[in-house]
N, C-alpha and C positions, 0 to 999 in steps of 0.2 A: 548440541551445537547452539551457539548464541545467534540471535537475529543479526547482530552487527558484524558477525564473522564473514569473511569472504567465502562464498560458496553456499551460504545458508539459503539464499533465495533461488539459486540455481537448483538446489535440491528440491525446494518447494515447487519450482516450475515443472520439474519432472513429475512430481506427485499430481499437480493440477492436470497434466496431460492425460492422466488416467481417467479424468472426468471430462475430457475434451474442453478444458478451459485454458485460456491464454492469460498471461499476466495483464495484458492491456484490457482484459475483461473483468479485472479484479481491483478492489480498492484496499490498500493497506493503510491502517490508521495506527499511529503510535505517538507517544509524547517524547520519545528519545530520538534526537536528530540523527545519530549514526545509523539507527535502524531504518529511518526514512531514506537516507542516502543510499543504503544498500538496496532497498526495495526499488527506488527510482532507477538505479543502474540495471536492475533486472527487468525493467519495463512495466512495473506496476504503477497504477495511479496511486498517489499518496496524499494523505492529509496529516500534517504535523499538528497534532492536537495537544497544545500546551496549556489550554485554559480549563481543563477539567475541574469542576463539573459544569462550567458554563458551556452552553451548547450553541449560542447564537452564531458565532463564526464557524463552528463545525458544520452547522446546517447549511450555511452559505457555501462553504467549500465543497460539501457533498453535492449540493444542487448543481454547482458548476460542472462537476464531473458527469453527473447524470444527464445534464442538458446537452453536453457534447456528444454523448452517445457512442464513444469509442473506448 
């Protein structure tokens, strides 16, 4: 199953429940926008990381998520 396919992140959510994790407690990072959109729909925090290997904006985006604490 591809990450951009409908249902891929629903399947992942079921797997996360085995470890008592919720999507809102996870960060999904990808450079491909359709994957980011699917993850957002499933309730994941996301970072659209287009600037690899530069990390300046990535670090800022990650800190925003971590500072919110949800």
